[in-house]
C-alpha positions in Angstrom: -19.6 2.4 -17.5 -16.8 2.1 -14.9 -14.7 -1.0 -15.1 -14.8 -3.5 -12.2 -11.6 -3.1 -10.2 -10.7 -6.7 -11.1 -10.2 -5.7 -14.7 -7.2 -3.5 -13.6 -5.4 -6.2 -11.5 -3.5 -7.6 -14.5 -1.8 -4.4 -15.4 -0.5 -3.4 -11.9 3.3 -3.3 -11.7 3.6 -0.9 -8.8 2.1 -0.7 -5.3 2.2 2.5 -3.3 1.0 2.5 0.3 0.4 5.1 3.0 1.5 3.8 6.4 -0.7 5.1 9.3 -4.2 3.8 8.8 -3.1 1.4 6.0 -0.1 -0.6 7.1 -1.0 0.3 10.7 -4.4 0.4 12.5 -4.0 4.2 12.8 -3.5 4.2 16.5 -0.4 5.4 18.3 0.8 4.3 21.7 2.8 7.0 23.4 5.3 5.8 25.9 6.3 7.7 29.1 9.5 9.0 27.3 7.5 10.2 24.3 8.1 7.4 21.8 5.2 6.7 19.5 4.6 3.1 18.9 2.7 1.6 15.9 1.6 -1.9 15.2 2.1 -3.5 11.7 0.5 -6.7 10.6 2.8 -9.7 9.8 0.5 -10.8 7.0 0.8 -7.4 5.3 4.6 -7.7 5.7 4.6 -11.1 4.1 2.6 -9.8 1.1 4.8 -6.7 0.8 8.0 -8.8 0.8 6.5 -11.3 -1.7 5.7 -8.4 -4.0 9.2 -7.1 -3.8 10.7 -10.6 -4.3 8.5 -11.0 -7.4 9.8 -7.9 -9.0 7.0 -5.4 -8.3 7.8 -1.8 -7.5 6.8 -1.1 -3.9 6.8 2.4 -2.6 5.8 4.0 0.7 4.6 7.6 0.9 3.7 8.7 4.5 3.3 11.8 6.4 4.7 10.1 9.5 8.4 10.3 10.4 8.9 7.3 12.6 12.3 5.7 11.8 11.2 2.4 13.3 8.7 2.2 10.4 11.5 2.8 7.9 13.6 0.1 9.5 10.7 -2.4 9.4 9.9 -1.6 5.7 13.6 -1.8 4.7 13.7 -5.2 6.4 11.0 -6.3 4.0 13.1 -5.2 1.0 11.4 -1.9 0.3 13.9 0.7 -0.7 11.6 3.6 -1.8 10.3 5.0 1.4 9.2 8.6 1.7 8.5 9.7 5.2 7.4 13.2 6.3 5.5 13.6 3.0 2.7 16.0 3.8 2.0 16.9 0.1 2.3 13.4 -1.4 2.1 14.5 -5.1 5.7 15.7 -5.1 7.1 12.3 -3.9 4.7 10.4 -6.2 5.8 12.4 -9.3 9.5 12.0 -8.3 9.0 8.2 -7.9 7.2 7.7 -11.2 9.8 9.7 -13.1 12.7 7.8 -11.4 11.4 4.4 -12.5 9.5 5.5 -15.6 6.2 4.3 -14.2 2.9 5.3 -15.7 -0.3 5.9 -13.7 -2.1 3.0 -15.4 0.4 0.6 -13.8 -0.1 1.8 -10.2 -2.3 0.7 -7.3 -2.3 3.2 -4.4 -3.8 2.4 -1.0 -4.6 5.3 1.3 -7.0 6.0 4.0 -7.3 9.7 4.6 -7.6 13.1 3.0 -3.8 13.6 2.3 -3.9 10.5 0.0 -6.7 11.8 -2.3 -4.6 13.8 -4.7 -2.4 10.8 -5.5 -5.3 8.4 -5.6 -6.9 10.5 -8.3 -3.9 10.0 -10.5 -3.6 6.2 -10.4 -5.5 3.5 -12.2 -6.5 1.6 -9.1 -7.1 3.8 -6.0 -7.9 1.5 -3.1 -8.4 1.8 0.7 -9.0 -0.2 3.8 -12.6 -0.8 5.1 -12.1 1.9 7.8 -10.9 4.6 5.5 -12.4 8.1 5.6 -15.6 8.5 3.7 -14.1 10.8 1.1 -11.4 8.2 0.4 -13.9 5.4 0.0 -15.9 7.5 -2.4 -13.0 7.8 -4.9 -11.6 4.2 -4.4 -12.2 1.6 -7.1 -11.5 -1.0 -4.4 -12.4 -0.9 -0.7 -10.9 -3.9 1.1 -13.0 -5.9 3.5 -10.1 -5.6 5.9 -9.3 -2.6 8.1 -6.0 -0.7 8.0 -3.2 -2.6 9.8 -5.3 -5.7 9.8 -4.6 -7.2 6.4 -5.9 -4.6 3.9 -2.5 -4.4 2.1 -2.2 -8.3 2.1 -5.8 -8.5 0.6 -5.1 -6.3 -2.4 -1.5 -7.5 -3.0 -2.6 -11.1 -2.9 -5.4 -10.4 -5.5 -3.0 -8.7 -7.9 -0.4 -11.5 -7.6 -3.0 -14.2 -8.0 -4.4 -12.7 -11.2 -0.9 -12.4 -12.5 0.1 -16.0 -11.5 2.8 -14.9 -9.1 1.2 -15.7 -5.7 2.7 -18.7 -3.9 4.0 -20.3 -7.1 6.2 -22.7 -5.1 3.6 -23.8 -2.7 1.4 -26.8 -3.3 -2.1 -26.0 -4.7 -3.7 -27.6 -1.6 -2.7 -24.4 0.3 -4.3 -21.9 -2.2 
């Protein structure tokens, strides 16, 4: 019998996220000069920064190449950012080897077909509510939030709460 996804939360040390459709809502606004603008959720940003500050490994593997995305993520303290990754297994394997991370420590959140090979390798594949059907089918956790609208915050908060690392310095009345 398959474990409930909550049984894996205590062993997660590493979060890997796709960008478009996970940290953004998957839409792109194209300006008259050809710039492609994306929206990122501040609550997702808070959770990502909290995870970094609490010592978790946080990695981004995205097919997109927007340098504004890299700048935003670096501002949150994320240093392992792979953009232009169309075959994500190569970056995944490189990252795991670099930090000696095992698949049973990793949560990966993706939303579309290029994420599936990596998702099949990790202990806790997860996705936003509006992910592709094929991704939902292999995910152990499907967030109740859409991509770019708190899906990353949702799962990061769950992991950190189970491990006693979410808002340790804030009064219990805010939990």
